[in-house]
ZADO-301437 format. One record per residue (C-alpha): residue in three letters; z, x, y. Coordinates in steps of 0.25 Angstrom, whole numbers, plus 5000, padded with zeros to 4 digits. Last residue first. Layout:
REM residues N
  res     z     x     y
  ALA     Z     X     Y
...
END
This chain:
REM residues 262
  res     z     x     y
  ARG  4920  5273  4923
  GLY  4929  5264  4916
  GLN  4926  5269  4902
  PHE  4919  5257  4896
  HIS  4914  5259  4882
  PRO  4905  5247  4880
  SER  4904  5239  4867
  ARG  4890  5241  4860
  LYS  4877  5234  4860
  GLU  4869  5247  4865
  ASN  4864  5239  4877
  PHE  4877  5233  4880
  ALA  4884  5246  4879
  ARG  4875  5253  4888
  VAL  4877  5242  4899
  GLY  4892  5243  4898
  GLU  4891  5259  4898
  LEU  4883  5259  4911
  ARG  4893  5249  4917
  ASP  4905  5258  4912
  GLU  4899  5270  4919
  THR  4901  5263  4932
  ASP  4893  5261  4945
  VAL  4889  5247  4941
  CYS  4903  5242  4941
  GLN  4906  5246  4955
  ASN  4893  5239  4959
  TYR  4898  5226  4954
  TRP  4911  5228  4963
  TYR  4902  5230  4975
  LEU  4893  5218  4971
  GLU  4905  5209  4971
  ARG  4909  5214  4984
  VAL  4896  5210  4991
  ARG  4896  5196  4984
  ALA  4910  5194  4988
  GLU  4907  5196  5002
  GLY  4897  5185  5002
  ASP  4905  5176  4994
  PRO  4917  5176  5003
  MET  4929  5182  4995
  GLY  4938  5173  4988
  PHE  4938  5182  4975
  LEU  4930  5194  4978
  GLU  4940  5205  4978
  ASP  4948  5200  4966
  ILE  4936  5197  4958
  ALA  4929  5211  4962
  ALA  4941  5219  4959
  LYS  4943  5213  4945
  CYS  4928  5215  4942
  PHE  4929  5229  4947
  ARG  4940  5232  4937
  VAL  4933  5225  4926
  ALA  4920  5233  4929
  LEU  4929  5246  4929
  PRO  4935  5243  4916
  ALA  4922  5240  4908
  ASN  4927  5229  4899
  ALA  4936  5231  4886
  SER  4948  5230  4895
  ILE  4945  5216  4899
  VAL  4944  5211  4884
  GLN  4956  5219  4880
  ALA  4964  5213  4891
  LEU  4961  5199  4887
  ALA  4964  5201  4872
  LEU  4977  5209  4876
  PHE  4982  5198  4885
  GLU  4979  5187  4874
  ALA  4986  5196  4864
  ASP  4998  5197  4872
  LEU  4999  5183  4876
  ARG  4997  5177  4862
  GLU  5011  5175  4858
  ARG  5014  5168  4871
  PRO  5003  5158  4869
  VAL  4991  5159  4877
  LEU  4985  5157  4891
  ARG  4974  5166  4895
  ASN  4968  5168  4909
  VAL  4979  5160  4917
  ALA  4979  5155  4932
  GLY  4969  5144  4930
  MET  4978  5132  4934
  GLU  4978  5127  4920
  ALA  4983  5141  4916
  MET  4994  5140  4926
  GLN  4998  5126  4920
  GLN  4997  5132  4906
  ALA  5006  5144  4909
  SER  5016  5134  4915
  PHE  5019  5133  4930
  LYS  5032  5135  4938
  GLN  5034  5129  4952
  GLY  5034  5136  4965
  SER  5027  5123  4970
  LEU  5019  5130  4981
  ILE  5015  5142  4973
  VAL  5010  5135  4960
  GLU  5004  5123  4968
  LYS  4998  5132  4978
  ALA  4991  5140  4967
  ARG  4985  5127  4961
  HIS  4979  5123  4974
  VAL  4974  5137  4978
  GLY  4967  5141  4965
  ILE  4972  5146  4951
  ARG  4970  5161  4951
  LYS  4966  5164  4966
  ALA  4977  5154  4971
  LEU  4987  5162  4962
  LEU  4983  5175  4969
  ARG  4986  5174  4984
  THR  4998  5165  4984
  GLY  5004  5172  4972
  GLY  5001  5186  4976
  GLY  5014  5193  4976
  GLY  5021  5186  4987
  PRO  5023  5172  4981
  MET  5031  5164  4991
  ILE  5046  5163  4996
  GLY  5057  5153  4997
  ARG  5061  5153  4983
  THR  5054  5140  4978
  VAL  5042  5145  4985
  GLU  5042  5158  4976
  PRO  5041  5150  4964
  LEU  5027  5155  4959
  GLY  5026  5150  4945
  PHE  5021  5153  4931
  THR  5027  5150  4917
  ALA  5021  5156  4904
  GLY  5023  5150  4891
  GLU  5008  5149  4887
  SER  5007  5164  4889
  VAL  4998  5169  4900
  VAL  4987  5179  4901
  TRP  4984  5180  4916
  LEU  4973  5189  4922
  ASP  4971  5197  4935
  CYS  4985  5200  4938
  ASN  4991  5198  4952
  LEU  4994  5184  4948
  ALA  5003  5189  4937
  LEU  5011  5197  4946
  GLU  5012  5185  4955
  MET  5017  5176  4943
  GLY  5028  5187  4942
  GLY  5031  5186  4957
  ALA  5034  5171  4955
  LEU  5034  5168  4941
  CYS  5028  5171  4927
  TYR  5038  5166  4917
  GLY  5033  5166  4903
  ASP  5022  5175  4898
  ILE  5011  5181  4906
  VAL  5001  5192  4903
  ALA  4996  5196  4917
  VAL  4983  5203  4916
  THR  4977  5214  4925
  PRO  4963  5218  4926
  MET  4961  5232  4931
  PRO  4961  5236  4946
  LEU  4976  5234  4948
  ASP  4976  5228  4962
  ALA  4984  5215  4958
  LEU  4995  5223  4951
  ALA  4996  5233  4963
  TYR  4996  5221  4972
  PHE  5008  5214  4965
  MET  5016  5227  4965
  ALA  5013  5230  4980
  GLU  5018  5216  4984
  PHE  5030  5218  4976
  LEU  5034  5231  4983
  HIS  5031  5224  4996
  HIS  5040  5213  4991
  GLN  5051  5223  4989
  ASN  5050  5228  5003
  ARG  5051  5214  5008
  TRP  5063  5210  5000
  GLN  5070  5224  5004
  GLU  5068  5220  5019
  GLU  5074  5206  5017
  SER  5086  5212  5010
  MET  5086  5211  4995
  ARG  5097  5206  4985
  ASN  5090  5193  4982
  ARG  5077  5201  4979
  GLU  5084  5208  4967
  LYS  5088  5194  4962
  LEU  5074  5189  4965
  ASP  5067  5198  4955
  ALA  5052  5196  4959
  GLY  5044  5188  4950
  THR  5047  5181  4936
  CYS  5038  5190  4928
  PHE  5031  5187  4914
  PHE  5042  5180  4907
  GLY  5044  5174  4893
  GLU  5041  5185  4884
  HIS  5044  5199  4888
  ALA  5037  5212  4892
  SER  5030  5205  4903
  ARG  5015  5206  4906
  LEU  5005  5213  4915
  GLY  4992  5217  4908
  VAL  4983  5228  4914
  VAL  4969  5229  4910
  ARG  4959  5241  4910
  VAL  4968  5253  4911
  ASP  4961  5266  4910
  SER  4958  5267  4925
  ARG  4973  5268  4928
  THR  4976  5270  4943
  ARG  4979  5255  4945
  LEU  4989  5256  4933
  ASN  4998  5266  4941
  LYS  4999  5256  4953
  PHE  5002  5245  4944
  ILE  5013  5252  4937
  GLU  5019  5257  4950
  LEU  5019  5243  4956
  LEU  5025  5237  4943
  GLN  5037  5248  4943
  GLU  5040  5245  4958
  ALA  5040  5230  4955
  MET  5050  5232  4944
  GLU  5059  5240  4953
  THR  5058  5230  4964
  ASN  5061  5218  4955
  PHE  5052  5211  4946
  ALA  5056  5199  4939
  ASN  5052  5202  4924
  MET  5060  5190  4918
  VAL  5073  5195  4925
  LYS  5079  5201  4913
  PRO  5066  5205  4907
  ARG  5061  5215  4916
  ASP  5049  5220  4909
  LEU  5035  5218  4915
  ILE  5024  5224  4906
  VAL  5012  5231  4913
  GLU  5002  5231  4902
  VAL  4990  5241  4901
  ILE  4977  5238  4894
  THR  4967  5250  4893
  SER  4976  5256  4882
  ASN  4970  5245  4872
  GLU  4977  5241  4859
  PRO  4990  5248  4863
  ARG  4991  5241  4876
  GLU  4996  5250  4887
  LYS  5010  5248  4892
  VAL  5017  5248  4906
  GLN  5031  5243  4906
  VAL  5038  5237  4918
  PHE  5053  5235  4921
  SER  5057  5250  4920
  GLU  5071  5253  4924
  MET  5072  5264  4935
END
């Protein structure tokens, strides 16, 4: 089996892991084999308590991911198409459900299912030359990996409708102006900016970070009365950790905390 995905730990910080897309002949378009590899990787990462931040990026400049491999799909029966989409759904959901923060590191084309991969990440670090789009309506389909659910959360309903219903491409600057981007930098600064952001996050109490991510995801759009109850649930998860005690000790002793994720 050919490998289309790499997993690498950052030499500067082993708590930061990168999932690297590497299918350059088709600009990282994912076929069945690549989706299976990504799904397995995301499942494995979910079990790793030592990983504090996951980056998702391309091994090559000029493209992040251009979505599903339509040449493969063109040869499929209706049943095969539907079965493959179940695999794609599992891949997207496994990425979205990772307990640690995820950062999409985006350069070049980020289109269709590739943009949905990015949308299933928590944060975006983007090069100024990136290009975004959800062109599914131009092909007679619609986004099926979270585009209609997740883009509106990121940029608001009215802007999301423009992106999805037009099927047009949008520049990195346009997406940043819509509010989708966390960091917009020149291409040559992309890696350094990702690392700077990941290191800041990874220095914090890992359980507290995971609980904050879970709370934000759960509470967004929830009625306020229910949200108050669930927010306190997640708060109390932090209270019952050794890291909370270490954080208080470190503050009073005027030193940096040594969080263990316990």
